[in-house]
N, C-alpha and C positions, 0 to 999 in steps of 0.2 A: 305590710312584710313582717307581721309578729307570730310566732311561735317554730320559727323557722330556724334551724342551729345551722348559720351560715359559716362557712370554710373560706380559707382565701384558696384563688386559685393554683397559688403552690402546691396548695396542701393537697388539693382535692386532684392533682394530676398526678399525684405521687403514684397513684393506686394502678399506672401505667405501668406495663411490664414489658422486657426487650421479648421481641415478638409476639404482641400483641394484635387486633384489629381493631383499629379506632374509626367507629363513623361520628359523621360530623352533622346535624342539620345545616340545611344549605338556603341559599340564594339571601335573602332580605336577613335572615335567622341567622346567619353563618356565625358559630359563638367563638367570634376571634380572641375576646380574653382567654378563653379556656388553651383557644388554641396558642397562642403567644405564648403562656407557661409551657404548653407543652414541648414546644419550641426549643425554649430555653434549656430545658431536660435533657435535648438533644445535642444542644449545644455544649453543652455540660460533660457529655457522653456517658450520661446515667445509664442512657437507654439505645438500643438500636434495633433493626430488621422489624420496627414497626410500620405497620401497614395502616395508611390513612385513606378511609373510604368515603369516598363521598358524591352527589350529584351535580349540579353545578352549585359551584359557591362564589360569594363574590367579596372584590375589593381583595387589596395585596395579600398573599401569603408568603411562608417562607420555606415550607415543609420541602419543597419541591427545587430547593435552588440547588446547584452542583454541591454546596459544600456540604450540605446530608446525606450524600450518597450512602447506602449502605446505611444510615441512620433510620432515616423515611422510606416507606415506598408508597405510592401513589398510586390509588386503585379508583379512577374517574369513570363515574357512568355516562358523563357528559361532560365534553370539554368547554372552559369556561374559556373567554378572552384572560384572565389573567392566570391562566398556566397554559396558556397555547404553546406562548414559544418554549416550553421548557418540556410539553408533550411534544412538541415535532425535533426535540433533541434527544430525549430518547431518558431526561433525567425524571420525568413524569410517564405515566402511562395511563392508560385507557380501555374499560371492558364493554367490549359491542354488546350491547343488551336491549331489549325495549323497553320503556320506561315501565308499562306493566309489569315484567317480568324482574324489576329491580330488589321489589319488596319478597318475591318466591327466592330469589337468593340466599336472603336474608335466611325467611322464614325456616325453609327447605333446607340449611345449613352446608350448603355452597360455599358461604361465604360468612364463617360463625364471627358475631361482634364480639369482642371482649368489654370493650369501654366505647358508651354513646357518649357522647359531646354535643349536648343541647341548649337552646337558648327557648326560655317559655316567659309568660306571662308570671305577675303577679298571681300566690292565689286564693280564689276568691272564695266564700264564706263556708263554701262546702267543701272546702279541700283542695278542687280543682284547679289544674293551671290549666293553661291553653299554649298550643306548640306555634299558635299565633298563621302567620303568613305561610308556614312550608309544614305540610304532614309529609307528602312523597312517601319516601322509602324510610323517612326518622322514626317511623311511628314502629313500624316492624323492627328495628335498631333497636329500640327500649326495650320492647319485648323479649327481644333476644341476648342482647345484653349481660354480662356479668354484673355490670355495675355502670350505673349510668349518673352522669353528672351534668345539673343545670345553671345554665347562669339562669336566672330571673332577672328580666328587665321590664320594669313598668313601661316600657316605649313597646314590646309585644301587646299587638291588640289583640281581646280574647275571641278569637273565631271559634264559629261554635261545628260542629259534625265532629268527625274522627279527630279533630282537632285536641279537643278537652281529654284531659287525661289525669287522673288523681295523682296528689302527690306522694303513693306510696309506691309508686313505678319509681321515684326518684330515688338516689343512696346520698349525693353529697349538692349541695347549694352553694351558688358560688352567687355574690352580689354584683349586678352588673346594669350600668345606667347608660352603655352611650346607644346614640341615634340610631335606628334601624339604617341599612342602606336605601337609599332612595334612587330613582331612575324615571326622571321628568321625560314628558313627551316632547322630543324634538320636531320641527317645525317639519309641517311635510314638504315633501318636492315635487313638482312638476307630474313627473315620473311614476312618483309614489301614488296621485291622486290620481292617475289614467288606469294604474293598474288595478287601486280602487274603485273606479266604476265600472271596471270591465266585469269583476267579481262581484258588487253587488247586485248588477242586473242578473246573476245567479241562482241569488236569493230571495227563497220565498216568503212570504208571510208564512208564522206560526213556525219558521224555523226554527232546530235547534243549534247555537253554533258553536265550534272550535275554533279559537286560533291563538295566539301567540302576543309575543310585543315586537313592536317595531313599527316600520313606517308605513308598510304593505297593512298590517291588522288595524291600523288605528286609521288609516287612507279606508277602507273598506266601512267602518265600526260608522266614519263619517258621514258616509253614502245612505246611513240606512234610517236616517230621523223619522221617514216617512212611513216606515215599516210597521207592521203591528204585530204584536204578542210573539216576539222573539223570546226562546229559552237560549241558557247558557249550561252546558256542561261540554268542560273542556278542564284540560291539563292545568291552565292558566289562565288568567286574565292581568288586564294593567288598567290604566286611566282611560281608554278610550271607549270602556265600555259604561264610563262613567254617566254621561248625558244622553243614554239612550236608557237608562235608569230612571233618570230624573225626570224624562218625558214621557216615563212610563210604554214605551216601547219595547224594551227589555222586559219581561214579566214571568214569563214562565208559565203561560195559563193552557198551555197548548200541550206541555209535556206530558209523557206518559207515565214519568217515573220521575220523583223528586221532584213535582209540580208545585212550580211557583219558588222556587230555590236556584239557585247562583251555583254551578256545583265546580270546586276547583281542586287541585292537587295544592300547589304552589301559587304564589302573587308575585309581581316585583313592579313597582310603580312609586309615587310619590306621597308625600304623608297624607296627602287627600284621599288615596286608596286605602292604604292602613287604617285612614280614621271611619273607613267608610263600611270596614268589616268588621268593625272593633263592636262586639256586643249585638249582631247583627243576625237573626233567627233567617233572614233572605238569601245569607250566604251559607252555604254547607261545605268547608275543606275538611277533603276527603284523603283515607288514604289511597295512594297509585291502583291499588287492587280492585278499588270501584271505579274511581274516575278513568282510568285506560282500560279496563276489562272490554272486550270488542261483543261479549254478551250482554253488559249492560248498557256500552256506547246503543248498539242498533235495536235497543227496545224505545229510542224515544223516535218519534219519526221524521223526516224532514231533515235529519241530522246533515250539517255542511259544515263539512271539516279543511280548516282552508290553512296549509302550509306552502311553506317557499323550500328552495332549493337552492343549490349552487351551481348545478348544471343538469344536463337531458340532452339524452343524444335523440336520431329519428326517429327512433322505434320505441320509445317513451321509457324508457330508464332513467331514471331518476339518482344523481349523486346529492346528497345532502350531508354528508359527514366530513368529507376529505377533499383537499384539492391535491389530486396526485396521490401521492403515498402520505401527504401530509396530513394528518387529521385536523381539522376545523373546528368539528363540534360533536354531535354526536347521531346515533341514530333518535333518540329522544322517543314522542309519542307519537311521527310523523304513521309510521305503518299501522302503531295500535287505533288508530281515529280512522286512516284510509281504511281502513280493512271494517271498521265498526261503521263508516258513514255507507260505505259499500252496499252492506246488508241493511240497513235502514229501510225501512218505508219510505220512498221518496227521497232518500239521501243524496249526498251530491260532496264527495270525495275532491277536492280542489288543491293542484298544486299553481302557486303563482308564483311568477318573480321576471324581475326585468329581463329583456332579450339580450343585453350585450352588459358586460363590467364597463366600472367608472373609467378602464382606458376603450372603451369600444371594441372589445374581444367578445367576441358572438359567444353567449353563453349555452346556446343550443347547436351540437357539434354533429357530425356524421357518425364517431364513436366517443366514448367517454375517452379521457387522459386514463392514459396504462396508469393504476394502481389506483383508479376512484374506486371508493365501494358507493356500490345498488344497494339504497334503502330503500325505494320503494318502484318495485320490479315493475318489467309494462305490463306484465298479465296483471299490477292492483291498479292501473293509471284510468282514471277516466277524465276529468276536466284538467285543460292546461291552459292558464292564461298567463299573458305576457300585456305590456302596455298596447300590445297592436289585436289585441281581440281575444276571445276564448273559443277553445275548440273539445269537442269530446270526443275522446279518444276509445272510450268504452265499445268492444266490440268489432274494433276495425281491424284491418288484416295491417300487415307490415309497411306496404307500400300507402295504402290509406291513409296509415299516421304519420308517416313522412311526410306526403304532403299538406296534412292541416298541420301540424309542427310547422312547419318550413313557409306556411302562410302567417302565422304571428310572429314568423323570426324578423330580427330588425334587417329593412328592402338592404341595406349594403353587403349582407351577407345572403342574401335569400338564393341566388346565383350560384352562389358556390356550394351550400348546402344540395340545391336541386342537383347540379352537376353530380357531387357524390353520392346521391340518392339513385340517381341511372346507373351510375359505374356500379353500383350494388347490386339493384334490383334487373337490372337490363331493360332493354326498350319497352317492353308492355309498362313498364312505369309511367310511360309517358301519357299511356290511355286512361290513366287510374283518377278516379273523380276524386275532389275533396268533401 
């Protein structure tokens, strides 16, 4: 870390002014040292009406707590678990937006960024730093911001692709040696495993995968050990992909673009995952303008996009961002990849989820709960998967869809759902084949 003029975090954040918009880098590289220094300025009432913009950040942050009402205004592109309670109470807010367009809001001036607070790697001998595990919309914020403040952290991996930026794009440097947020793999449940098996049966050799983090994606990946020549073009990946890379199953040989490379925009996982991407030319960490562009996604053949949901109705409307009027997560990249996979030659857009909640309530319903947000519309739907099977809704009528969706609902709820479908569609419904 030679040849850098470091300042303290407290000194650096003095550039933040009342009324500014501050962008935070996200997920594992959330710049907590800089955030804490900013919050302290707010606590001392030195600033107010500061808009705090970010995608998905990890660990506890204070700026959306009730005591900072009027001092900080949260502008989330995605609601994470750490701010879910504050968002549902109205102390934090959410901007509905496709992940692909988060960078557009910044680059085209809809949301002017005054200060970018980021975390980056130690500079290399050529004067470049890496944004490491998250490029997402942060690169756009760095390009647009009046001032860029970087927490330089030796724990940030030196990722390639758009993650590499020259030091001269940064105005202030702050030393930080805090460990990156790590998220280990949880043990797979029997439910996850069964859904994973049903999804895995749809994945062909040579497919290009998009999937996220959690039990279902990891369960799917665990079933792919005998597949061949899989590729990865996704908004994120986690530890579940690593065994397939080690076995040579994931090699990207059949990709039409970014051949041989695993393309993502952000990552979250264990230290093993972060070590894997460090100085690894096989991994390209890219701007969401590239990873989540429908026009880019569709260029690869057999794009298989696996996304989850909170609920679905019997016509195929998918809610993935809220529970009724209570926002739970966000639109994210689901539609970017559902559409991209739908346009891909041989592509398969898939929505996979358990048929019931942990309390046994059906996640498949005659209509979505009032206030629920429709993320994937019925016209976007192709494959729907639960632990009871997989059905393809593409090109099916409303009544055909209802039959198919109900056929993989939990058996305890099928009769009730079937009755609701009959009441909705009339007597002809009984003559519709699955």
